[in-house]
C-alpha atoms as one frame of an Amber mdcrd trajectory, in Angstrom:
protein
 -30.103 -20.426   5.317 -26.981 -20.804   7.513 -23.592 -20.038   5.990 -21.224
 -22.810   4.934 -18.460 -22.673   7.599 -15.658 -24.409   5.620 -16.116 -22.046
   2.686 -16.292 -19.059   4.999 -13.044 -20.069   6.700 -11.310 -20.452   3.351
 -12.521 -17.032   2.225 -10.915 -15.517   5.304  -7.506 -16.744   4.237  -7.580
 -16.859   0.454  -9.731 -13.886  -0.481  -8.161 -11.324   1.809 -11.180 -10.890
   4.078 -10.725  -9.929   7.696 -11.811 -12.463  10.285 -15.163 -11.703  11.863
 -16.683 -12.741  15.177 -19.114 -14.923  13.213 -16.166 -16.821  11.701 -15.051
 -17.784  15.199 -18.527 -18.905  16.232 -19.042 -20.856  12.987 -15.739 -22.637
  13.560 -16.672 -23.520  17.146 -13.851 -21.421  18.590 -16.200 -18.967  20.319
 -19.627 -19.658  21.778 -22.630 -17.457  21.133 -23.634 -15.816  24.387 -20.070
 -15.868  25.721 -18.992 -12.927  27.877 -15.872 -11.050  26.849 -13.768  -8.854
  29.130 -11.593  -5.855  28.360  -9.489  -4.446  31.216  -8.521  -0.947  30.107
  -5.667  -0.635  32.601  -4.294  -2.584  35.551  -6.623  -2.479  38.524  -9.606
  -1.114  36.607 -13.009  -2.780  36.492 -13.147  -4.607  33.138 -15.590  -3.675
  30.428 -17.910  -6.510  29.400 -19.461  -7.536  26.098 -21.673 -10.418  25.041
 -21.365 -12.344  21.786 -24.767 -12.185  20.067 -26.360 -14.782  17.793 -25.607
 -12.484  14.836 -21.881 -12.429  15.599 -21.851  -8.949  17.080 -20.639  -7.663
  20.455 -23.254  -6.192  22.807 -22.034  -3.850  25.539 -23.626  -3.621  28.961
 -25.589  -0.518  27.881 -27.145  -2.432  24.962 -25.112  -0.954  22.112 -24.002
  -3.520  19.548 -20.942  -3.465  17.291 -19.814  -5.496  14.307 -16.131  -5.378
  15.245 -14.164  -5.885  18.463 -12.345  -2.595  17.832 -15.603  -0.669  17.543
 -16.916  -2.214  20.746 -13.665  -1.583  22.637 -13.415   2.052  21.538 -17.025
   2.677  22.563 -16.619   0.936  25.930 -13.428   2.858  26.738 -14.764   6.096
  25.226 -11.630   6.589  23.120 -10.978   7.118  19.433  -9.409   3.762  18.576
  -8.448   0.473  20.227  -6.925  -2.699  18.790 -10.016  -4.681  19.768  -8.796
  -8.149  18.847  -5.873  -7.704  21.244  -7.852  -6.485  24.292 -11.068  -8.532
  24.441 -10.668 -11.971  26.043 -13.096 -14.831  26.677 -13.954 -14.831  30.362
 -11.789 -13.112  32.971  -8.685 -15.168  32.134  -9.445 -16.899  28.843  -7.796
 -16.470  25.432  -7.846 -13.132  23.671  -9.880 -12.863  20.479  -6.633 -12.392
  18.572  -5.464 -15.811  19.745  -8.711 -17.422  18.547  -8.372 -15.606  15.215
  -4.866 -17.008  14.820  -6.095 -20.529  15.553  -8.685 -20.130  12.825  -6.135
 -18.869  10.298  -3.789 -21.765  11.072  -6.585 -24.306  10.726  -7.487 -22.890
   7.322  -3.860 -23.048   6.206  -3.677 -26.673   7.352  -6.933 -27.425   5.520
  -5.583 -25.976   2.282  -2.330 -27.922   2.674  -4.029 -31.217   3.521  -6.280
 -30.953   0.481  -3.224 -30.165  -1.654  -5.017 -27.230  -3.239  -3.119 -25.376
  -6.007  -2.239 -22.454  -3.738  -1.103 -24.689  -0.841   2.627 -24.054  -1.226
   2.248 -20.278  -1.477  -0.204 -20.196   1.442   2.093 -22.313   3.584   5.109
 -20.130   2.841   3.182 -16.938   3.595   1.674 -18.294   6.809   5.083 -19.467
   8.022   6.578 -16.022   7.359   3.748 -14.229   9.174   3.914 -16.612  12.120
   7.674 -16.092  12.361   7.168 -12.324  12.231   4.555 -12.500  14.985   6.863
 -14.542  17.219   9.737 -12.123  16.581   7.524  -9.155  17.458   6.393 -10.809
  20.686  10.024 -11.526  21.588  10.892  -7.848  21.166  13.012  -8.396  18.047
  10.636  -7.362  15.252  11.355  -8.445  11.703  12.906  -5.757   9.517  12.152
  -6.182   5.824  11.938  -3.995   2.730   8.485  -3.312   1.356   9.550  -5.008
  -1.890  10.444  -8.234  -0.065   7.369  -8.038   2.145   4.860  -7.879  -0.703
   6.886 -10.555  -2.488   5.558 -13.010   0.112   2.216 -12.611  -1.649   3.804
 -13.179  -5.066   3.301  -9.583  -6.229   5.631  -6.782  -7.290   3.417  -3.762
  -6.711   0.754  -2.546  -4.303  -2.252  -2.376  -6.587  -5.912  -2.154  -5.605
  -6.124  -5.920  -5.151  -2.772  -6.797  -3.596  -2.500  -3.998  -1.022  -5.806
  -4.744   0.771  -4.998  -8.482   0.736  -1.621  -7.875   2.399  -3.068  -5.441
   4.935  -5.795  -7.938   5.801  -3.469 -10.918   6.176  -1.194  -8.884   8.447
  -4.199  -7.789  10.527  -5.483 -11.352  10.820  -2.141 -12.223  12.410  -2.418
  -9.177  14.675   0.421  -7.448  12.837   1.145  -3.994  11.467   4.163  -2.495
   9.709   5.966   0.626  10.912   6.131   2.694   8.832   2.971   1.715   6.953
   4.123  -0.352   3.960   1.440   1.298   1.814   2.790   4.787   2.379   6.509
   4.534   1.639   8.936   3.669  -1.137   9.294   0.017  -2.193  12.898  -0.076
  -0.961  12.051   1.390   2.443  12.693  -0.984   5.364   9.704  -1.522   7.640
   9.391  -3.343  10.937   6.618  -5.849  11.541   5.015  -5.216  14.931   2.099
  -6.482  16.978  -1.021  -4.355  17.258  -1.180  -2.598  20.595   2.506  -3.117
  21.435   5.039  -0.287  21.587   8.112  -1.204  19.514  11.615  -1.477  20.932
  14.325   0.910  19.704  15.709   0.297  16.235  19.287  -0.870  15.794  20.452
   2.728  15.424  18.766   3.759  18.650  15.834   5.467  16.955  12.167   4.593
  17.108  11.890   4.491  20.893   9.589   7.478  21.182   5.806   7.438  21.564
   5.300   8.503  17.957   5.992   4.983  16.690   3.809   3.098  19.118   0.945
   1.053  17.734  -1.071   1.378  20.929  -4.456   2.884  20.214  -4.446   1.870
  16.565  -7.707   0.464  15.220  -6.869  -2.937  13.747 -10.007  -2.947  11.619
  -8.838   0.010   9.522  -7.441  -0.652   6.058  -4.205   0.715   4.619  -3.726
   4.169   3.216  -5.631   4.708  -0.030  -4.082   6.815  -2.748  -0.603   8.086
  -3.483   1.100   9.409  -0.358   4.006  11.775   0.224   6.040   8.829   1.475
   5.563   7.070  -1.861   7.333   9.994  -3.535  10.368   9.954  -1.235  13.022
   7.469  -2.425  14.302   5.520   0.589  17.918   5.855  -0.528  17.831   9.648
  -0.747  19.547  11.463   2.133  18.140  14.819   3.184  20.678  17.617   2.726
  20.264  20.381   5.293  22.036  23.181   7.131  21.802  24.391  10.723  20.729
  27.767  12.077  24.415  28.522  12.794  25.597  27.731   9.259  27.074  30.346
   6.944  26.147  31.658   3.519  29.126  29.791   2.085  27.956  26.475   3.551
  24.416  26.845   2.205  25.544  28.046  -1.222  28.063  25.211  -1.548  25.462
  22.604  -0.613  22.951  23.977  -3.126  25.598  24.240  -5.857  26.903  20.684
  -5.389  23.467  19.065  -5.526  21.753  21.605  -7.793  19.143  22.455  -5.151
  17.047  25.625  -5.071  16.414  25.474  -1.325  17.563  23.700   1.835  15.844
  23.001   5.148  17.388  24.619   8.195  17.214  22.026  10.962  17.761  22.779
  14.621  17.688  18.986  15.147  16.387  16.048  13.079  12.849  16.588  14.422
  12.608  20.373  14.353  12.720  22.535  11.249  13.836  26.099  11.844  12.908
  27.312   8.354  14.227  27.242   4.817  17.031  28.992   2.985  17.007  29.373
  -0.792  18.587  31.322  -3.610  15.618  33.664  -3.379  15.930  34.305   0.377
  19.706  34.777   0.144  19.372  37.273  -2.699  16.605  39.147  -0.903  18.512
  39.323   2.409  21.667  40.643   0.769  19.762  43.104  -1.391  18.093  44.579
   1.684  21.286  44.636   3.726  24.796  44.044   2.302  25.891  43.156   5.851
  23.107  40.574   6.309  23.886  37.476   8.375  22.851  33.942   7.518  19.908
  34.074   9.932  18.502  36.994   7.909  18.107  34.640   4.927  16.124  31.991
   6.822  12.422  31.982   6.000  10.471  30.430   8.909   7.293  30.057   6.869
   7.459  26.387   5.820   4.875  23.669   5.275   5.503  20.254   6.875   3.313
  17.160   6.429   3.426  13.542   7.597   4.673  10.820   5.254   1.285   9.098
   5.082  -0.571  12.245   4.001  -2.217  11.809   0.601  -0.567  13.749  -2.182
  -3.871  15.052  -3.491  -4.521  16.732  -0.120  -1.395  18.920  -0.324  -1.513
  20.068  -3.923  -2.706  23.538  -2.910   0.194  24.191  -0.485   2.579  22.842
  -3.128   1.147  25.253  -5.666   1.455  28.164  -3.249   4.877  27.413  -1.709
   6.409  25.378  -4.589   7.795  22.839  -2.090   6.864  21.136   1.175   8.767
  19.116   3.782   7.848  15.593   4.859   8.102  13.939   8.294   8.738  10.200
   8.498   7.139   7.707  10.916   9.559   8.808  13.668   8.542  12.407  12.995
  11.979  13.304  11.691  12.208  15.712   8.767  12.863  13.126   6.057  12.689
  14.928   2.747  11.442  17.678   0.520   8.891  17.425  -2.276   8.722  20.106
  -4.935   6.063  20.974  -7.478   8.452  19.603 -10.128   8.492  16.224  -8.321
   4.707  16.069  -8.516   4.697  16.966 -12.202   7.235  14.184 -12.808   5.135
  11.699 -10.822   1.987  12.411 -12.805   3.996  12.420 -16.034   5.263   8.907
 -15.257   1.682   7.703 -14.899   0.155   9.701 -17.739   2.730   8.713 -20.377
   2.019   4.946 -20.327  -1.701   5.679 -20.011  -1.638   7.697 -23.236   0.571
   5.198 -25.073  -1.602   2.248 -24.058  -4.614   4.180 -25.313  -2.879   4.442
 -28.712  -2.199   0.681 -28.690  -5.853   0.078 -27.887  -6.960   2.161 -30.864
  -4.404   0.546 -33.211  -5.423  -3.011 -32.283  -9.118  -2.203 -32.347  -8.868
  -0.815 -35.874  -6.604  -3.668 -37.012  -8.965  -6.394 -35.797 -12.110  -4.606
 -36.967 -10.671  -4.057 -40.457  -9.185  -7.555 -40.828 -11.861  -9.914 -39.465
 -15.642 -10.102 -39.531 -17.595 -10.090 -36.286 -18.311 -13.829 -36.380 -14.605
 -14.676 -36.630 -13.811 -12.331 -33.749 -16.614 -13.754 -31.613 -15.539 -17.361
 -32.259 -11.926 -16.581 -31.293 -13.053 -14.908 -28.059 -15.418 -17.760 -27.169
 -12.638 -20.311 -27.771 -10.538 -18.299 -25.306 -13.335 -18.458 -22.728 -14.305
 -14.780 -23.010 -17.723 -13.175 -23.251 -18.078 -11.198 -26.476 -20.701  -8.475
 -26.868 -19.689  -6.546 -29.968 -16.664  -5.260 -31.845 -17.156  -1.836 -30.280
 -17.004  -3.335 -26.761 -13.676  -5.131 -27.221 -10.991  -4.784 -24.558  -7.336
  -5.815 -24.269  -8.280  -9.361 -23.317 -10.288  -9.671 -26.552  -7.323  -8.427
 -28.586  -5.187 -11.080 -26.906  -7.743 -13.760 -27.739  -7.895 -12.798 -31.409
  -4.146 -12.384 -31.901  -3.541 -15.591 -29.951  -5.949 -17.572 -32.108  -4.000
 -19.585 -34.686  -6.493 -19.157 -37.513  -6.792 -15.389 -36.929  -3.041 -15.035
 -36.728  -2.651 -16.760 -40.077  -5.115 -14.280 -41.533  -2.876 -11.377 -40.503
   0.101 -12.681 -42.439   2.602 -11.093 -40.055   6.081 -12.615 -40.073   6.339
 -12.471 -36.293   6.257 -15.134 -33.570   2.689 -15.210 -32.287   3.240 -16.414
 -28.697   5.934 -13.888 -27.907   3.878 -10.993 -29.256   0.751 -12.070 -27.349
   2.759 -12.467 -24.137   4.082  -8.947 -24.553   0.525  -7.689 -25.059  -0.394
  -9.389 -21.786   2.460  -7.544 -20.052   1.065  -4.269 -21.386  -2.442  -5.204
 -20.270  -1.111  -5.685 -16.729   0.563  -2.275 -16.829  -2.724  -0.799 -18.013
  -4.531  -2.379 -15.063  -2.009  -0.976 -12.594  -2.318   2.511 -14.074  -6.116
   2.383 -14.296  -6.412   1.223 -10.677  -4.045   3.912  -9.423  -1.461   1.481
  -8.084   1.197   3.180  -5.967   3.777   1.335  -8.045   2.061   1.656 -11.416
   5.106   2.297 -13.600   8.381   0.400 -13.364  11.722   1.035 -15.013  11.523
   0.062 -18.663   7.719   0.036 -18.888   7.485   3.090 -21.141  10.163   1.757
 -23.493   8.355  -1.587 -23.650   5.055   0.077 -24.548   6.638   2.343 -27.143
   8.450  -0.570 -28.807   5.243  -2.621 -28.971   3.306   0.309 -30.442   6.017
   0.912 -33.032   6.040  -2.791 -33.995   2.313  -3.188 -34.567   2.177   0.091
 -36.492   5.011  -1.029 -38.772   3.443  -4.411 -39.549  -0.070  -3.041 -39.770
   1.087  -0.579 -42.429   3.010  -3.191 -44.463
């Protein structure tokens, strides 16, 4: 049975799925059997690929690929290529990325014309992405904080659902953020660039080196998964450092003023000479009372990129007690200590434990107050599937506490709607924590959870 093209096109936009070659052929934007060309560099003989009936790309040697990036990388014999930006229809026809954009725009227009519930949000998001694409092409890329960027999708954190959706929508417009919005602090400013285009210098003159180029990036690859070192570095924190020609007094003063145990010794913003610490200073002076500052510099340091997953560097952190982090321009941007990691996991573990206590309190309360039939009826009225009392989840607790007849049976002198809304807030926090969102815990979340737990315990005991 052939797929339903209108539904497929809508899924591309609304469900965060990347556009496929088959979407273009189903929409009549690309013909099956068409020949695509990819000229690797000026003057070279172009690589060719044929669009198959199954929506794949077949190279001249017979190899077939599901994605333009896979086909381009194989044809050019390189690691990664932004395939949508290099393959074009015929020798001088539109690039696949242009056809993909036409499809996305047609879907947005379809949603708007049908006045679907999400039309306004879709229109606003599409307009912002189109504006960002035009700015990138004009050489004046949009600069935006991660917080404001994800706000275009109506979300406040990069959870397991939102982050892939945002990454996909950016990719469908041929866009990427530098640095990767998934791998930095929410208040970090990122620039929105085109795949395959080297960015212009930033306003401060930085970012003009090859390290920031997006050329060679595979535009089929998703965003970084898991907590990264960049997520742990607050964007507003300035790295305090000394130079190889500094003095003991300079280093000691800097560590005293900011209560640091160590400082990086930077020859320049991109090159770390070593580290100086209370330990190295004490050791140098103990070995030689006439020691110079250079004698206290330990060259044995560990440096990792900002998008490196935290879990991959736990062993070096355990061994060295701290590591240094490079940003997207390969500047030494910050230091992460073992204490920072403990604090990070503490911030996630504390609400997780407290929410577990709320779960047990509510489960016991509902089980002891109502019979299974009453619980089932309340859940069914709320549109939930109910299996048994032992299988209840937060949504079932909300249904029971939100049910007027059940609420009356509790006899609590509290306002039902406000309490149930607060329980919903806690359920959302639980989901962020359980799905390892990069932004799982916000300011005030722990206090909110503790206050709710204290309230239900007080009224449950009365």
